[in-house]
C-alpha positions as CSV (number, residue, x, y, z in Angstrom):
1,M,-53.3,-2.5,-14.1
2,N,-50.8,-0.8,-16.9
3,S,-48.5,-1.7,-14.8
4,M,-49.6,-5.3,-14.5
5,R,-50.3,-4.8,-18.5
6,F,-46.5,-3.6,-18.5
7,S,-45.2,-6.1,-16.6
8,Y,-47.0,-9.3,-18.4
9,Y,-46.3,-7.9,-22.2
10,L,-42.6,-7.6,-20.7
11,S,-42.0,-11.0,-18.9
12,L,-43.6,-12.6,-22.0
13,A,-41.7,-10.5,-24.3
14,M,-38.6,-11.9,-22.3
15,L,-39.4,-14.8,-22.1
16,L,-39.6,-15.4,-26.6
17,T,-36.7,-13.3,-26.7
18,I,-34.7,-16.3,-24.3
19,T,-36.6,-18.8,-26.0
20,A,-35.4,-17.3,-29.4
21,C,-31.7,-17.9,-29.0
22,E,-32.0,-21.0,-28.1
23,H,-30.7,-23.4,-31.0
24,E,-32.4,-26.8,-31.9
25,Y,-29.8,-29.9,-31.9
26,T,-30.0,-31.9,-35.1
27,P,-28.0,-35.1,-35.3
28,K,-25.7,-34.9,-38.3
29,Q,-25.4,-38.5,-40.2
30,R,-21.8,-39.9,-40.2
31,G,-20.8,-39.7,-43.4
32,Y,-17.1,-40.2,-45.1
33,Y,-15.0,-37.7,-46.8
34,R,-14.3,-38.2,-50.6
35,I,-12.2,-40.1,-52.2
36,S,-10.8,-39.2,-55.2
37,L,-9.0,-42.7,-56.8
38,P,-5.9,-41.4,-59.3
39,E,-6.5,-41.9,-62.9
40,R,-4.9,-45.4,-64.0
41,K,-2.2,-45.1,-66.8
42,A,0.0,-47.2,-68.5
43,P,1.3,-49.6,-65.8
44,L,5.6,-48.8,-65.3
45,Q,7.6,-52.3,-65.7
46,Y,10.4,-53.1,-62.7
47,Q,13.5,-54.2,-64.0
48,N,16.6,-53.8,-62.3
49,E,19.6,-56.0,-63.1
50,D,20.4,-56.9,-59.1
51,C,17.1,-57.7,-58.9
52,P,16.4,-61.3,-60.1
53,F,12.2,-60.4,-61.5
54,T,10.1,-58.5,-63.4
55,F,6.3,-56.9,-62.6
56,E,4.2,-54.4,-63.4
57,Y,2.9,-52.0,-60.9
58,P,0.5,-48.8,-61.1
59,S,2.0,-45.6,-62.5
60,Y,0.7,-44.0,-59.4
61,A,3.7,-45.0,-57.3
62,K,6.5,-44.6,-56.3
63,L,8.9,-47.7,-56.5
64,Y,11.5,-47.0,-53.3
65,K,14.5,-49.3,-52.4
66,D,13.8,-50.5,-48.5
67,T,17.1,-49.6,-46.7
68,V,16.3,-50.1,-43.2
69,F,14.1,-52.2,-42.1
70,L,14.3,-52.7,-38.2
71,D,16.6,-49.7,-38.0
72,T,18.6,-52.7,-39.5
73,V,20.2,-53.2,-43.5
74,P,17.4,-55.4,-45.0
75,D,18.3,-59.5,-46.2
76,N,18.6,-58.1,-50.0
77,P,19.4,-55.8,-52.0
78,C,15.8,-56.3,-54.1
79,W,13.5,-55.3,-51.6
80,M,11.1,-52.2,-51.8
81,N,8.8,-50.0,-51.3
82,L,5.8,-49.0,-53.7
83,E,4.8,-45.9,-52.1
84,L,1.3,-45.0,-52.7
85,D,1.0,-41.5,-51.9
86,E,-2.3,-40.0,-53.9
87,L,-3.9,-43.4,-51.4
88,N,-1.9,-42.7,-48.1
89,G,-0.7,-46.5,-48.3
90,T,2.2,-48.5,-49.2
91,I,2.6,-52.2,-50.0
92,F,5.9,-53.8,-49.1
93,L,7.8,-56.3,-51.2
94,S,10.0,-58.5,-50.1
95,Y,12.8,-60.8,-52.5
96,K,14.6,-64.1,-50.6
97,T,17.0,-66.0,-52.6
98,M,15.7,-69.8,-51.8
99,N,18.2,-73.1,-51.7
100,G,15.9,-75.3,-52.9
101,K,12.9,-77.2,-51.3
102,Q,14.0,-76.9,-47.6
103,D,13.7,-72.7,-47.3
104,L,10.3,-72.9,-49.3
105,G,8.8,-74.3,-46.9
106,R,10.2,-72.1,-44.1
107,L,8.9,-69.2,-46.2
108,I,6.3,-70.1,-46.1
109,E,5.7,-70.7,-42.4
110,D,7.2,-66.9,-42.2
111,A,4.5,-65.3,-44.4
112,H,1.4,-67.2,-43.4
113,T,2.7,-66.3,-39.6
114,L,2.6,-62.7,-40.3
115,S,-0.4,-63.0,-42.3
116,Y,-2.0,-65.1,-39.7
117,K,-1.0,-62.3,-37.0
118,H,-3.6,-59.9,-38.4
119,T,-6.3,-62.9,-36.3
120,I,-7.3,-60.3,-33.6
121,K,-8.7,-57.4,-35.5
122,A,-9.6,-59.9,-38.6
123,E,-13.0,-60.7,-39.1
124,Y,-12.0,-63.4,-41.6
125,I,-8.4,-64.8,-43.1
126,N,-9.2,-66.0,-46.8
127,P,-5.3,-67.9,-48.0
128,I,-6.7,-67.9,-52.0
129,S,-4.2,-70.4,-53.9
130,I,-2.3,-68.6,-56.9
131,H,-1.1,-69.6,-60.1
132,P,-0.7,-66.1,-62.7
133,K,1.7,-68.9,-64.4
134,P,3.8,-72.1,-65.5
135,D,6.5,-70.8,-62.7
136,V,5.1,-68.3,-60.9
137,Y,3.0,-69.3,-57.7
138,G,1.6,-68.9,-54.4
139,L,-1.4,-67.6,-52.0
140,Y,-2.9,-64.0,-51.5
141,Y,-4.5,-63.3,-48.2
142,D,-7.7,-61.8,-48.2
143,V,-8.3,-60.0,-44.3
144,G,-11.1,-58.8,-43.8
145,G,-12.0,-56.8,-40.9
146,N,-9.9,-53.6,-39.4
147,A,-7.5,-55.5,-39.3
148,A,-3.7,-53.6,-40.5
149,S,-3.2,-55.2,-43.8
150,N,-6.2,-56.6,-45.9
151,V,-4.0,-57.8,-48.2
152,Q,-1.0,-60.7,-47.8
153,F,0.6,-62.5,-50.4
154,F,3.8,-64.6,-51.9
155,V,4.7,-65.1,-55.0
156,T,7.5,-68.6,-55.7
157,D,8.7,-70.8,-58.1
158,S,8.9,-72.9,-55.6
159,N,13.1,-73.5,-56.3
160,R,14.8,-70.0,-55.8
161,H,13.1,-67.0,-55.6
162,F,9.9,-65.9,-53.1
163,I,8.7,-62.2,-52.5
164,R,6.0,-61.6,-50.5
165,G,4.5,-58.5,-50.4
166,A,1.8,-57.2,-47.8
167,L,-0.1,-53.9,-48.5
168,Y,-1.2,-51.0,-45.8
169,F,-3.0,-47.7,-45.2
170,R,-1.6,-45.1,-43.2
171,N,-4.0,-44.7,-41.0
172,T,-6.6,-46.1,-38.3
173,P,-8.2,-49.2,-40.2
174,N,-12.0,-49.2,-41.0
175,I,-12.9,-50.7,-43.4
176,D,-15.6,-49.2,-44.1
177,S,-13.6,-45.9,-44.8
178,I,-11.4,-47.6,-46.8
179,A,-13.5,-50.3,-49.1
180,P,-13.5,-47.9,-52.3
181,V,-9.2,-47.3,-51.2
182,L,-8.0,-51.0,-50.9
183,N,-10.5,-52.5,-53.8
184,Y,-9.3,-49.8,-56.5
185,V,-5.5,-51.4,-54.8
186,K,-6.9,-55.2,-55.1
187,E,-6.7,-54.8,-59.2
188,D,-3.5,-53.5,-59.3
189,L,-2.1,-55.7,-56.5
190,A,-3.9,-58.9,-58.9
191,R,-1.8,-56.9,-62.3
192,L,1.4,-57.2,-59.6
193,I,1.2,-60.7,-58.6
194,G,0.6,-61.2,-62.3
195,T,3.1,-59.8,-64.5
196,V,6.3,-61.0,-61.8
197,S,8.3,-62.5,-64.2
198,W,11.7,-64.6,-62.8
199,K,15.1,-63.7,-64.5
């Protein structure tokens, strides 16, 4: 009887020991990393003797001349990139000199085509007419969803100058995770577009 009782308690102790060591799985909620946005300071002024335009850009951006475009030299020395290192993004700016209205239609169509290439992933593409100054107007493409670029735009004077811009982030497109950064950069893009002046 004692050996039976001993076996019973030993079996019970082993069973409790085995079940006590199992970890209960608790699912974790999905979340995103906290994003630290750079402090807004006075914007910087872009001026270059070789480029017939000026604009203001955020102080947290680093401006680089675009020296390579698809393994070739860019068409114009006024192509540039605004690197948003803290936000893991880039604003690509390209400039074209126009020879009157005949070039305008082609450049607008190119900008439209490049913006609508994001249709595959975009939930919507909303072209918004912009006219910040009497001699500066264009279109701002607000691209919704998980598109590679959520902002595309162009501004022109309709006669000689044409600037096209696009914002890209260096990560897998996920609108839920980039929304705070995107909204932050959109404010600075509005300032950039609104301060474009032709020389």
